[in-house]
C-alpha positions as CSV (number, residue, x, y, z in Angstrom):
1,M,0.0,-0.1,0.0
2,A,2.7,2.4,0.8
3,D,4.6,1.8,-2.6
4,V,1.3,2.9,-4.4
5,V,0.8,5.7,-2.3
6,Q,4.5,6.8,-3.0
7,F,4.1,6.4,-6.6
8,R,1.0,8.5,-6.8
9,M,2.8,11.2,-4.9
10,E,5.7,11.1,-6.9
11,R,3.5,11.8,-10.2
12,M,2.5,15.0,-8.7
13,A,6.1,16.4,-8.5
14,D,5.8,18.2,-12.0
15,E,2.5,19.6,-10.9
16,L,3.6,21.0,-7.6
17,D,6.9,22.6,-9.2
18,D,4.9,24.4,-11.6
19,L,2.7,25.8,-9.0
20,E,5.8,26.9,-7.2
21,R,7.4,28.3,-10.2
22,R,4.3,30.3,-11.4
23,G,4.0,32.0,-7.6
24,L,0.5,30.3,-7.1
25,F,1.5,28.7,-3.9
26,S,4.4,29.0,-1.4
27,R,6.7,26.2,-0.5
28,A,5.0,25.9,2.9
29,E,1.7,25.4,1.3
30,I,2.9,22.9,-1.2
31,A,4.2,20.9,1.8
32,E,0.9,21.3,3.5
33,I,-0.9,20.2,-0.2
34,V,1.7,17.0,-0.1
35,R,0.8,16.1,3.5
36,R,-3.1,16.2,3.0
37,R,-2.9,14.4,-0.2
38,R,-0.7,11.6,1.3
39,D,-3.4,11.3,4.0
40,Y,-6.3,11.0,1.5
41,E,-4.5,8.5,-0.7
42,Y,-3.6,6.3,2.3
43,R,-7.5,6.6,3.2
44,L,-8.5,5.4,-0.1
45,K,-5.9,2.5,-0.1
46,R,-7.8,0.9,2.8
47,P,-9.0,-2.7,2.5
48,S,-12.5,-1.0,2.7
49,P,-12.4,2.7,1.7
50,L,-15.8,4.6,2.8
51,K,-17.7,6.7,0.4
52,Q,-17.2,9.8,2.5
53,D,-13.2,9.3,2.1
54,F,-13.5,9.6,-1.8
55,L,-16.1,12.6,-1.2
56,A,-13.7,14.4,1.2
57,Y,-10.8,13.9,-1.2
58,I,-12.8,15.3,-4.3
59,E,-14.1,18.3,-2.0
60,Y,-10.4,19.1,-1.1
61,E,-9.2,19.0,-4.7
62,K,-12.1,21.3,-5.6
63,Q,-11.2,23.8,-3.2
64,L,-7.7,23.6,-4.1
65,D,-8.2,24.0,-7.7
66,D,-10.8,27.0,-7.1
67,L,-8.0,28.7,-5.1
68,R,-5.5,28.2,-7.7
69,S,-8.2,30.0,-10.2
70,L,-8.5,33.0,-8.2
71,R,-4.7,33.4,-7.3
72,K,-4.0,33.1,-11.3
73,R,-6.8,35.7,-12.0
74,A,-5.1,37.8,-9.3
75,I,-1.6,37.3,-10.6
76,L,-3.0,38.2,-14.4
77,G,-4.8,41.2,-13.0
78,E,-1.4,42.3,-11.6
79,L,0.7,41.9,-14.8
80,R,-2.1,43.8,-16.8
81,Q,-1.5,46.9,-14.5
82,K,2.2,46.4,-14.7
83,R,2.1,46.4,-18.5
84,R,-0.3,49.1,-18.6
85,R,1.8,51.5,-16.4
86,E,5.0,50.7,-18.4
87,E,3.4,51.3,-22.0
88,E,1.7,54.6,-20.6
89,E,5.3,56.0,-19.4
90,E,6.9,54.8,-22.8
91,D,4.5,56.0,-25.7
92,G,1.1,56.0,-24.5
93,R,0.1,53.1,-26.3
94,R,-3.1,50.9,-25.2
95,D,-2.9,47.8,-23.0
96,K,-2.1,44.6,-24.9
97,T,-3.4,41.3,-23.7
98,V,-1.5,39.7,-21.2
99,K,-1.1,35.6,-22.3
100,W,-0.9,32.7,-19.6
101,N,0.6,29.8,-21.3
102,K,-1.1,26.7,-20.3
103,S,0.7,24.4,-18.4
104,I,0.4,21.1,-16.5
105,S,-0.8,22.7,-13.3
106,D,-3.9,24.1,-15.2
107,V,-5.3,20.6,-15.9
108,A,-3.7,18.6,-13.5
109,G,-6.6,19.5,-10.8
110,V,-9.5,18.5,-12.7
111,R,-7.7,15.4,-14.0
112,R,-7.1,14.2,-10.4
113,I,-10.7,14.9,-9.3
114,L,-11.9,12.7,-12.5
115,D,-9.4,10.1,-11.4
116,I,-11.2,10.0,-7.8
117,Y,-14.6,9.7,-9.1
118,R,-13.8,7.0,-11.3
119,M,-12.3,4.9,-8.5
120,A,-15.1,5.8,-6.3
121,V,-17.7,4.5,-9.0
122,V,-15.8,1.3,-9.3
123,R,-15.7,1.0,-5.6
124,Y,-19.4,1.7,-5.5
125,K,-21.1,0.7,-8.7
126,G,-24.5,0.9,-7.4
127,D,-24.4,4.4,-5.8
128,L,-26.6,6.5,-8.3
129,D,-25.7,9.5,-6.4
130,L,-22.1,9.3,-6.8
131,W,-22.6,8.6,-10.7
132,F,-24.6,11.5,-11.0
133,R,-22.0,13.7,-9.2
134,Y,-19.4,12.3,-11.5
135,L,-21.3,13.2,-14.5
136,E,-22.3,16.5,-13.4
137,F,-18.8,17.4,-12.7
138,C,-17.7,16.2,-16.2
139,R,-20.4,18.3,-17.6
140,E,-19.7,21.6,-15.6
141,R,-16.0,21.4,-16.7
142,K,-17.0,20.4,-20.2
143,H,-14.6,17.6,-20.3
144,G,-14.0,14.8,-22.8
145,R,-14.7,12.0,-20.3
146,M,-18.3,12.9,-20.0
147,K,-19.4,10.5,-22.9
148,K,-17.2,7.6,-21.5
149,A,-18.8,8.2,-18.0
150,L,-22.2,7.9,-19.2
151,V,-21.5,4.8,-21.2
152,E,-20.4,3.2,-18.0
153,A,-23.1,4.8,-16.1
154,I,-25.8,3.0,-18.3
155,R,-23.8,-0.3,-18.4
156,F,-24.1,-0.4,-14.8
157,H,-27.6,0.9,-14.5
158,P,-29.4,0.3,-17.9
159,K,-32.6,0.1,-15.8
160,V,-32.7,3.9,-14.5
161,P,-34.6,6.2,-16.7
162,G,-33.3,9.1,-15.3
163,L,-29.4,8.0,-16.7
164,W,-31.0,7.7,-20.3
165,I,-32.7,11.2,-19.8
166,Y,-29.6,12.7,-18.7
167,A,-27.3,11.2,-21.4
168,A,-29.9,12.2,-24.3
169,A,-30.3,15.7,-22.7
170,W,-26.2,16.2,-22.7
171,E,-26.2,14.9,-26.4
172,F,-29.0,17.2,-27.4
173,D,-27.9,20.6,-25.4
174,Q,-24.1,20.3,-24.7
175,N,-22.9,18.1,-27.8
176,L,-25.5,19.2,-30.1
177,N,-26.1,15.9,-31.6
178,V,-29.8,15.1,-32.1
179,A,-29.2,11.9,-33.9
180,A,-27.4,10.5,-31.0
181,A,-29.9,12.0,-28.6
182,R,-32.5,10.4,-30.3
183,A,-30.7,7.1,-30.2
184,L,-30.2,7.2,-26.8
185,M,-33.9,7.9,-26.1
186,Q,-35.1,4.9,-28.2
187,S,-32.3,2.5,-26.6
188,G,-33.7,3.9,-23.3
189,L,-37.2,2.9,-24.1
190,R,-36.1,-0.4,-25.2
191,A,-34.6,-1.1,-21.7
192,C,-37.3,0.9,-19.7
193,P,-40.3,0.6,-21.7
194,K,-42.9,1.2,-18.7
195,S,-41.1,4.6,-17.9
196,E,-43.5,7.2,-18.0
197,D,-41.1,10.2,-17.8
198,L,-39.1,8.6,-20.4
199,W,-41.7,8.9,-22.9
200,I,-42.6,12.1,-22.0
201,E,-38.9,13.6,-22.2
202,Y,-38.5,11.9,-25.4
203,L,-41.7,13.8,-26.9
204,R,-40.3,17.0,-25.4
205,M,-37.0,16.6,-27.1
206,E,-38.7,16.0,-30.4
207,L,-40.7,19.0,-30.1
208,T,-37.7,21.1,-28.9
209,Y,-36.1,20.0,-32.1
210,L,-39.1,20.9,-34.3
211,N,-39.0,24.2,-32.6
212,K,-35.3,24.8,-33.3
213,L,-35.9,24.1,-37.1
214,K,-38.9,26.3,-36.9
215,A,-37.0,29.1,-35.6
216,R,-34.3,28.4,-38.4
217,K,-37.0,28.8,-40.9
218,V,-38.3,31.8,-39.7
219,A,-34.8,33.3,-39.5
220,L,-34.3,32.3,-43.4
221,G,-37.8,33.6,-44.2
222,E,-38.9,30.3,-45.1
223,D,-42.0,29.8,-42.5
224,V,-45.2,31.0,-44.3
225,K,-47.3,30.0,-41.5
226,T,-45.3,31.5,-38.7
227,L,-44.9,34.7,-40.5
228,E,-48.7,35.2,-41.0
229,K,-49.3,34.8,-37.4
230,E,-46.8,37.3,-36.7
231,N,-49.2,40.0,-38.2
232,G,-46.9,40.8,-41.1
233,E,-43.5,41.3,-39.3
234,G,-41.9,38.8,-41.5
235,K,-43.4,40.4,-44.4
236,Q,-42.0,43.7,-43.6
237,W,-38.7,42.2,-42.7
238,K,-38.5,41.0,-46.5
239,E,-39.5,44.2,-47.8
240,E,-36.8,46.1,-45.7
241,N,-34.0,43.4,-46.9
242,E,-35.3,43.4,-50.4
243,D,-31.8,43.2,-51.8
244,L,-31.0,40.0,-49.9
245,F,-33.5,38.0,-52.1
246,M,-33.1,37.1,-55.7
247,P,-36.1,36.6,-58.0
248,L,-36.9,32.8,-59.4
249,N,-37.4,34.3,-62.9
250,E,-37.0,37.8,-64.0
251,E,-39.1,37.4,-67.1
252,R,-42.0,36.8,-65.3
253,G,-44.2,39.4,-63.6
254,D,-43.4,40.4,-59.9
255,A,-47.0,39.4,-59.2
256,E,-46.6,35.9,-60.7
257,G,-43.1,35.2,-59.3
258,S,-44.2,36.1,-55.7
259,D,-47.2,33.8,-56.2
260,L,-44.8,30.7,-57.1
261,Q,-42.6,31.6,-54.3
262,E,-45.0,31.8,-51.8
263,G,-46.8,28.4,-53.0
264,A,-43.5,26.5,-52.8
265,L,-42.7,27.8,-49.3
266,E,-46.1,27.2,-48.2
267,K,-45.8,23.6,-49.5
268,K,-42.5,23.1,-47.6
269,E,-44.2,24.5,-44.6
270,N,-47.2,22.1,-44.9
271,L,-44.7,19.4,-45.1
272,F,-42.7,20.3,-42.0
273,W,-45.7,20.5,-39.9
274,Q,-46.9,17.1,-41.0
275,Q,-43.7,15.6,-40.3
276,G,-44.0,16.9,-36.6
277,S,-47.4,15.6,-36.3
278,M,-46.1,12.0,-37.4
279,I,-43.5,12.1,-34.7
280,L,-46.1,13.2,-32.4
281,Q,-48.6,10.3,-33.3
282,T,-45.8,7.7,-33.2
283,I,-44.5,8.8,-29.9
284,Y,-48.0,8.8,-28.4
285,H,-49.2,5.2,-29.9
286,G,-45.8,3.9,-28.4
287,A,-46.4,5.0,-25.1
288,V,-50.0,3.9,-25.0
289,E,-49.1,0.6,-26.3
290,A,-46.4,0.1,-23.6
291,L,-48.5,1.8,-20.7
292,P,-51.9,1.1,-21.5
293,S,-53.1,1.6,-18.0
294,S,-51.4,5.0,-17.2
295,M,-53.8,7.9,-16.9
296,S,-51.2,10.3,-15.9
297,L,-49.3,9.6,-19.1
298,R,-52.5,10.7,-21.3
299,K,-52.9,13.6,-19.1
300,R,-49.3,14.8,-19.6
301,F,-49.7,14.2,-23.4
302,L,-52.7,16.4,-23.5
303,D,-50.9,19.2,-21.5
304,I,-47.9,18.9,-24.1
305,L,-50.5,19.1,-27.3
306,D,-52.1,22.3,-25.6
307,S,-48.7,23.7,-25.5
308,V,-47.6,23.3,-29.3
309,D,-49.2,24.4,-32.9
310,L,-48.7,21.9,-35.4
311,A,-50.7,20.6,-38.3
312,H,-53.2,18.0,-37.5
313,S,-52.6,18.7,-33.7
314,D,-56.4,19.4,-32.8
315,D,-57.0,15.8,-34.8
316,L,-54.6,14.4,-32.7
317,K,-56.1,15.9,-29.4
318,I,-59.3,14.6,-30.2
319,E,-57.9,10.9,-30.9
320,V,-56.2,11.1,-27.5
321,M,-59.5,12.2,-25.9
322,E,-61.6,9.3,-27.4
323,D,-59.1,6.9,-26.4
324,F,-59.0,8.1,-23.0
325,K,-62.6,7.8,-22.7
326,K,-62.7,4.4,-24.2
327,D,-59.8,3.0,-22.0
328,F,-61.0,4.7,-18.8
329,S,-64.7,5.5,-18.9
330,H,-64.8,2.7,-16.2
331,D,-62.6,4.8,-13.5
332,E,-64.3,7.7,-11.4
333,N,-60.8,9.5,-11.6
334,Y,-61.3,10.1,-15.3
335,W,-64.7,11.6,-15.1
336,D,-63.5,13.9,-12.0
337,W,-60.6,15.0,-14.4
338,I,-62.6,15.7,-17.3
339,A,-65.2,17.6,-15.2
340,R,-62.6,19.6,-13.6
341,L,-60.9,20.2,-16.9
342,Q,-64.0,22.2,-18.0
343,L,-62.9,24.8,-15.5
344,S,-59.0,24.8,-15.8
345,D,-59.1,27.7,-18.1
346,S,-61.3,29.7,-15.6
347,A,-59.2,29.0,-12.5
348,N,-56.0,30.9,-14.2
349,R,-58.2,33.9,-15.1
350,Q,-58.6,37.1,-13.0
351,E,-61.7,38.3,-14.0
352,L,-64.7,36.2,-15.5
353,K,-68.5,37.0,-16.5
354,R,-71.4,35.7,-14.5
355,E,-72.6,33.9,-17.4
356,V,-69.2,32.5,-18.4
357,V,-68.8,31.1,-15.0
358,L,-72.2,29.5,-14.9
359,S,-71.8,28.2,-18.3
360,K,-68.6,26.3,-17.6
361,L,-70.0,25.0,-14.1
362,D,-73.0,23.7,-16.1
363,R,-70.7,21.7,-18.3
364,A,-68.8,20.4,-15.4
365,V,-72.0,19.3,-13.9
366,Q,-73.1,17.4,-17.1
367,V,-70.0,15.6,-16.9
368,F,-70.7,14.3,-13.5
369,E,-74.2,13.6,-14.3
370,E,-73.3,11.5,-17.4
371,A,-70.6,9.9,-15.2
372,L,-73.2,8.7,-12.6
373,K,-75.4,7.0,-15.1
374,V,-72.3,5.0,-16.0
375,L,-70.8,4.5,-12.6
376,S,-73.3,5.1,-9.8
377,T,-70.8,4.4,-6.8
378,T,-69.7,5.6,-3.7
379,K,-66.4,6.9,-4.8
380,M,-68.3,8.8,-7.8
381,Y,-70.6,10.5,-5.4
382,S,-67.6,11.2,-3.1
383,L,-65.5,12.9,-6.1
384,Y,-68.8,14.9,-7.1
385,A,-69.2,16.2,-3.6
386,K,-65.4,17.1,-3.6
387,F,-65.8,19.1,-6.6
388,W,-68.7,21.2,-5.1
389,L,-66.6,21.4,-1.7
390,D,-63.6,22.6,-3.7
391,V,-65.8,25.1,-5.7
392,I,-67.6,26.6,-2.7
393,F,-64.9,26.7,-0.2
394,P,-61.9,28.6,-1.5
395,D,-59.2,27.8,1.4
396,R,-59.3,24.0,0.4
397,E,-56.2,22.4,-0.6
398,D,-57.6,21.5,-4.2
399,S,-59.9,24.7,-4.2
400,I,-61.2,26.0,-7.7
401,P,-61.1,29.9,-6.9
402,M,-63.2,30.7,-10.0
403,L,-66.1,32.1,-8.0
404,S,-64.0,34.7,-6.1
405,N,-63.1,36.3,-9.4
406,C,-66.8,37.2,-10.5
407,E,-69.9,38.1,-9.0
408,V,-71.3,35.0,-8.0
409,D,-72.0,33.9,-4.2
410,A,-70.4,30.4,-3.8
411,L,-73.1,29.8,-1.0
412,D,-75.5,29.8,-4.1
413,F,-74.7,26.4,-5.0
414,S,-75.4,24.9,-1.4
415,S,-78.4,23.5,-2.9
416,S,-76.5,21.5,-5.8
417,I,-74.2,19.6,-3.2
418,L,-77.1,18.9,-1.0
419,K,-78.7,17.2,-3.8
420,V,-75.3,15.3,-4.5
421,Y,-75.6,14.1,-0.9
422,E,-79.3,13.2,-0.9
423,N,-79.1,11.2,-4.4
424,A,-76.1,9.3,-2.7
425,E,-78.4,8.3,0.2
426,S,-81.3,7.3,-1.9
427,S,-79.2,5.2,-4.2
428,G,-77.4,3.3,-1.1
429,C,-73.9,5.0,-2.0
430,L,-74.0,7.3,1.1
431,T,-70.8,6.0,3.1
432,E,-69.4,6.9,6.7
433,D,-67.2,9.6,5.3
434,L,-69.9,11.1,3.1
435,A,-72.4,11.0,6.0
436,C,-69.8,12.9,8.1
437,Q,-69.3,15.5,5.3
438,Y,-73.2,16.1,4.6
439,I,-73.3,17.0,8.4
440,S,-70.3,18.8,8.4
441,F,-71.4,20.9,5.3
442,Y,-74.2,22.2,7.3
443,L,-72.3,23.4,10.2
444,Q,-70.0,25.1,7.7
445,T,-72.6,26.9,6.3
446,G,-74.1,27.8,9.7
447,R,-77.4,25.3,9.9
448,S,-76.5,23.8,13.0
449,E,-80.1,22.6,13.6
450,E,-80.4,20.9,10.2
451,A,-77.0,19.4,11.1
452,R,-78.3,17.9,14.4
453,N,-81.4,16.5,12.7
454,L,-79.6,14.9,10.4
455,S,-76.9,13.4,12.5
456,E,-79.8,11.9,14.7
457,K,-81.5,10.4,11.7
458,L,-78.3,8.8,10.3
459,S,-76.9,7.8,13.7
460,N,-80.4,6.1,14.6
461,G,-80.6,4.6,11.2
462,K,-78.1,3.1,8.7
463,F,-75.0,4.2,10.6
464,S,-76.0,3.1,13.9
465,G,-72.6,1.5,14.3
466,S,-70.5,4.5,13.0
467,A,-68.0,5.5,15.5
468,N,-67.1,8.6,13.6
469,L,-71.0,9.8,13.3
470,W,-71.7,9.2,17.0
471,V,-68.5,11.3,17.8
472,L,-69.6,14.1,15.3
473,R,-73.3,14.0,16.9
474,S,-72.1,14.1,20.6
475,S,-69.5,16.8,19.9
476,M,-72.3,18.9,18.2
477,E,-74.9,18.3,21.3
478,M,-72.2,19.4,23.7
479,K,-70.9,22.4,21.6
480,W,-74.8,23.5,21.2
481,L,-75.4,23.5,24.9
482,T,-72.1,25.4,25.5
483,D,-73.2,27.8,22.9
484,K,-76.5,28.8,24.2
485,S,-77.1,31.9,25.8
486,A,-79.6,31.1,28.4
487,S,-78.7,28.7,31.2
488,I,-78.2,25.1,30.8
489,S,-81.1,23.2,32.5
490,M,-80.8,19.9,34.5
491,D,-82.7,18.1,32.1
492,E,-80.8,19.3,29.1
493,L,-77.5,18.1,30.9
494,H,-79.0,14.8,31.5
495,S,-80.3,14.3,28.0
496,V,-76.7,15.0,26.4
497,F,-75.2,12.5,29.3
498,E,-77.6,9.8,28.4
499,L,-76.6,10.0,24.7
500,L,-72.9,10.1,25.5
501,K,-73.3,7.1,27.9
502,N,-75.0,5.2,25.1
503,V,-72.1,6.3,22.6
504,L,-69.4,5.4,24.8
505,T,-70.6,2.2,26.0
506,R,-70.7,1.0,22.7
507,L,-67.7,2.0,21.2
508,S,-64.1,0.9,22.1
509,L,-61.8,3.1,23.9
510,P,-59.4,3.9,21.0
511,E,-62.4,5.0,18.9
512,A,-63.9,7.2,21.3
513,E,-60.9,8.3,23.1
514,C,-61.3,12.0,22.0
515,L,-65.0,12.0,22.9
516,W,-64.2,10.7,26.7
517,L,-62.0,13.6,26.9
518,M,-64.6,15.9,25.6
519,A,-67.0,14.5,27.9
520,L,-64.9,14.5,30.9
521,K,-63.9,18.2,30.3
522,F,-67.6,19.1,29.7
523,F,-69.0,17.6,32.9
524,S,-66.2,18.4,35.1
525,N,-67.6,21.2,36.8
526,N,-70.8,18.8,37.6
527,K,-69.6,16.3,40.4
528,D,-72.3,13.9,40.3
529,L,-72.4,13.4,36.8
530,F,-68.4,13.2,36.4
531,Q,-68.6,10.6,39.1
532,K,-70.9,8.8,37.1
533,L,-68.9,9.2,33.8
534,L,-65.9,7.9,35.9
535,K,-67.5,4.5,36.5
536,Y,-68.0,4.2,33.1
537,V,-64.5,5.3,32.0
538,T,-63.3,2.9,34.6
539,I,-65.3,-0.1,32.8
540,A,-64.0,0.9,29.4
541,L,-60.4,0.9,30.9
542,A,-60.8,-2.3,32.5
543,R,-62.2,-3.7,29.1
544,A,-59.2,-2.2,27.3
545,G,-56.7,-4.1,29.4
546,G,-54.1,-1.3,30.2
547,T,-53.2,-0.4,26.6
548,D,-51.7,3.1,26.3
549,S,-54.8,4.4,24.2
550,G,-56.3,5.0,27.6
551,F,-53.4,7.0,29.0
552,S,-54.5,10.3,28.0
553,I,-57.8,9.9,29.4
554,T,-56.7,8.7,32.9
555,S,-53.6,11.4,32.9
556,S,-56.4,14.1,32.2
557,I,-58.7,13.0,34.7
558,V,-55.9,12.9,37.2
559,N,-54.7,16.4,36.2
560,W,-58.3,17.8,36.6
561,V,-58.7,16.1,39.9
562,L,-55.6,17.6,41.2
563,Q,-56.4,21.0,40.0
564,R,-60.0,21.2,41.4
565,D,-59.8,18.8,44.8
566,G,-55.6,18.6,45.5
567,I,-53.1,16.2,45.8
568,E,-54.9,13.8,48.3
569,Q,-57.9,13.3,45.9
570,A,-55.5,13.1,42.8
571,R,-53.7,10.3,44.6
572,E,-56.9,8.7,45.1
573,M,-57.8,8.9,41.9
574,Y,-54.6,7.1,40.3
575,K,-54.5,4.5,42.9
576,R,-57.9,3.6,41.7
577,F,-56.8,3.2,38.0
578,L,-53.6,1.5,38.9
579,A,-55.9,-1.0,40.8
580,L,-57.2,-2.0,37.2
581,P,-55.6,-4.8,35.5
582,H,-52.2,-4.4,33.8
583,P,-52.1,-0.5,34.1
584,S,-50.0,0.9,31.5
585,L,-46.4,2.2,31.8
586,K,-46.9,5.6,30.5
587,F,-49.5,6.0,33.3
588,F,-46.8,4.9,35.9
589,K,-44.4,7.2,34.7
590,H,-47.1,10.3,34.7
591,C,-47.9,9.5,38.5
592,I,-44.3,9.2,39.3
593,E,-43.6,12.5,37.6
594,L,-46.3,14.1,39.7
595,E,-45.0,12.4,42.9
596,S,-41.2,13.3,42.0
597,N,-42.0,17.1,41.2
598,L,-43.7,17.2,44.8
599,C,-40.5,16.0,46.3
600,F,-38.5,18.8,45.0
601,V,-40.8,21.0,46.9
602,G,-40.9,19.5,50.1
603,D,-43.9,17.4,50.2
604,G,-42.7,14.6,52.9
605,D,-45.0,11.9,51.7
606,A,-44.1,12.3,48.1
607,L,-41.0,10.5,47.9
608,R,-42.5,7.6,50.0
609,N,-45.3,7.3,47.4
610,A,-42.7,7.6,44.4
611,R,-41.0,4.6,45.6
612,K,-44.3,2.7,46.0
613,L,-45.0,3.5,42.2
614,Y,-41.6,2.5,41.2
615,E,-42.1,-0.9,43.0
616,L,-45.6,-1.4,41.6
617,A,-44.2,-0.5,38.1
618,I,-41.2,-2.8,38.4
619,A,-43.3,-5.8,39.6
620,I,-45.1,-5.6,36.1
621,Y,-42.5,-4.1,34.0
622,A,-39.2,-5.5,35.4
623,Q,-37.2,-6.0,32.3
624,N,-37.7,-2.2,31.3
625,R,-34.3,-0.9,31.4
626,E,-35.5,2.9,31.4
627,L,-37.6,2.3,34.4
628,W,-34.8,1.1,36.6
629,K,-32.5,3.9,35.3
630,E,-35.2,6.6,36.4
631,Y,-35.6,4.7,39.6
632,Y,-31.8,4.9,40.3
633,I,-31.5,8.5,39.1
634,M,-34.3,9.5,41.6
635,E,-32.7,7.8,44.4
636,R,-29.4,9.5,43.6
637,K,-31.0,12.7,43.6
638,V,-33.3,12.7,46.5
639,G,-32.5,9.5,48.3
640,T,-29.6,8.0,50.2
641,S,-26.7,6.4,49.0
642,E,-27.9,3.2,50.5
643,T,-31.3,3.0,48.7
644,A,-29.5,4.2,45.5
645,N,-27.1,1.2,45.7
646,A,-29.8,-1.0,46.6
647,V,-31.7,0.1,43.4
648,Y,-28.4,-0.6,41.3
649,W,-27.8,-4.3,42.7
650,R,-31.1,-4.8,42.0
651,A,-31.3,-3.8,38.6
652,R,-27.9,-5.8,37.8
653,K,-29.4,-9.0,39.3
654,I,-32.7,-8.6,37.3
655,L,-31.4,-7.1,33.8
656,K,-28.0,-9.1,33.9
657,D,-26.4,-5.9,32.6
658,T,-24.4,-3.2,33.6
659,I,-26.6,-0.7,32.2
660,M,-26.7,1.5,35.5
661,L,-23.0,2.1,34.9
662,S,-23.7,4.7,32.1
663,V,-25.7,7.2,34.4
664,P,-23.6,10.4,34.6
665,S,-21.5,10.4,37.8
666,D,-22.5,14.1,38.4
667,L,-26.5,13.0,38.9
């Protein structure tokens, strides 16, 4: 290993001598460079060099080469100033360019970085990030090794579409070789025929090439269609530069010659646009054949077609839309996309007339109504309802803010979305989520009474076993009582309590956890009803069997009792919960934290209670290392050395480990 490193270091001698001779680095700096490079070389020659070793070496060489470039520019600037002063003193002649003859130090840094990258990708062939760093460096420095690096990367990763796209983009943009770029794209499609991005980028590349040809024809004055679209600008340019054009036949009249020239150019122009359309059709049919079930591919094709102007492009759009409908008319997402497509132009415009907005909305509604005739499913109704919610409420994530730009009140369409919910209910397609949306819409529009009646109807009917609906109904009833301006009567409180009891006893603890918290908070000021609710929550906790799902409920109850009745009642309450089968470790820790905090403020009973809680917890969770560690730390802080050592040796005996030794000594 030392011989190899020494050989590589000796090969740097000419470069280092050149750096010193040109004044770019001093002898001390070169000695530091040698030391750093030797360290990196030894790292790379280890039996298993790390990826970070290669990257660190590369980063160091990049910084070194940047510093060399800065100092080179500074030296050239000083030489120019010196030359300018000398010439002004002599005869006042203007400054001449100061030349810097290229030497080995100008290229050695980049060459070394490329060699390190080469060693790195050979060592880590499967690391795509490393390959792309290598390629990007070659591209930035415009080095001739780029093509070889691309070939190697594709050879090791032929199934990565991004590499094919990167290689074709480099050939097209940097190397200006359209034929090679097209060949790479076609090879990539043969290797990755299921890659949607590869098909789309191939289409974009061909369209970019057509646009470049079009720009060339415009510059040459051959693009008849384009010149006509530019309102006579091309014709004006021809008139201003008439001497650049030679007539085809001087014996013919000017009008006849002009007509012949225009006809020939128009024929060429039509042929150009037709060839572009043929390319689009070929790529489209190949992509559809390779990915027949990809809806996003067709959408992206249509987006691209909307942005180009080629002959028969409208015919191709119609063909794509017909194929789209034929292949995806059984998919609800297709109909939702078609309906939203009717409003896509309107969403980007600032000002719209009322008639235009209503017309576009009617077309979107017609699409959904047609879809329901084909697919009367729950998903279709859900998408239909979501469409109306996005139209009415502009603050949603997928909102359609077209109504805010015109004189139309969004709430005028409330009847439309209510009709969707009613039709879903009558057709048996109303799901639990749709039912909750149905009720929530009433609440959002301020119709709380209708929401209460609807929730009562649905929860007592088809959705009697729906946890979310019962939770929504119960929360509405409690909010309705809270928002009442008049005082709440006992009959109303008992009515809500009976409803909650009915809901909470039929739902499992995880399903109704948030409702338990709401109910306990709501009745916390009514001692009798709160105690009754505690009986039911105790039964639910016993049924749950000490899972962590009840931790938030029990801890909240203990905190409420502590704030309202004091520490003694809180202790009675947590003892009541700890007496249940298999209490959770989280609740134990909550109670221990409560007692530990009281220890530090001087409560005499708190330390004894904390020890009892630790002993109870250890009896159930004896193998929990964190529990033993926290017990030991507490004894070291507020106990004695004897009690702390007793906990330490008990932990070592039970855990058969020296985990306690990891506790910091300053505790």
